[in-house]
Steps between C-alpha positions, in 0.01 A plus 500: 500500500322292240170626366194279465502533123861393484424199716212391275711543188773293663256219592343497156847488349605206714171306484394619155569162346325319787190721512309337208575157642378602847182645353449180299555292814247710689240462225562125485468468880173697491344275236636181659349594835160576349514185289515295820321715759269711283123504484515269197830336583604141554385489864159645412468239222576218744247633751239529227564136405437392860177701512391340173562150638291585807221635280501181291477288816210711627327473163528120510358494852210725397431284195480195728259684732291604200482141375392379846226766508385404150487132599291586806259706287473221243425256782192707583343439160167317501649197323768431758335627818424243771185618683595322825843658503349841428253461787774388738724795411212749521408373848862523613551850364165639615510313833155361424334172594149360469291486819550127574858468379782446743831653397831405657765753405856390558793737482694492178803313632725574202432874493513548877803276548316287759515127539134428574408158634149398608463329839 
C-alpha cells in the first residue's frame, strides 16, 4: 500500500519541473482575466466611454435648452417687448378678455393632430 506522503513525493518528483510553469500559467491567466473582465478592465473602459458619449450628448441638449431659455428671457426686455404681443399672450394664459371682446378659440391643430376646417 502506498502512503499519502509517498504519493505526494512521487507527484512532485514527476511534475517538479512543470510546477513553476503551471504556477506561472495560473498567475498569467488570473491577470489576463482581470485585465479584460475586471472592475477597471477593458470592458469597463469601453462601457465608461459609452457613458461619456451619452453625457456629452445630454450636455449639448441642455446647453441648447439653456440658450432657448436665455433668448426667451432676453425677448422680455423692455427694449424688445411688443406690448400687443404681451397683452395677447397674457389674455391667452390667464383666460381673460375685456367685457365687450369676442374671443373665438380654435383648437391647436398641430398639437392635437386634428385637421380643422371651418364650414
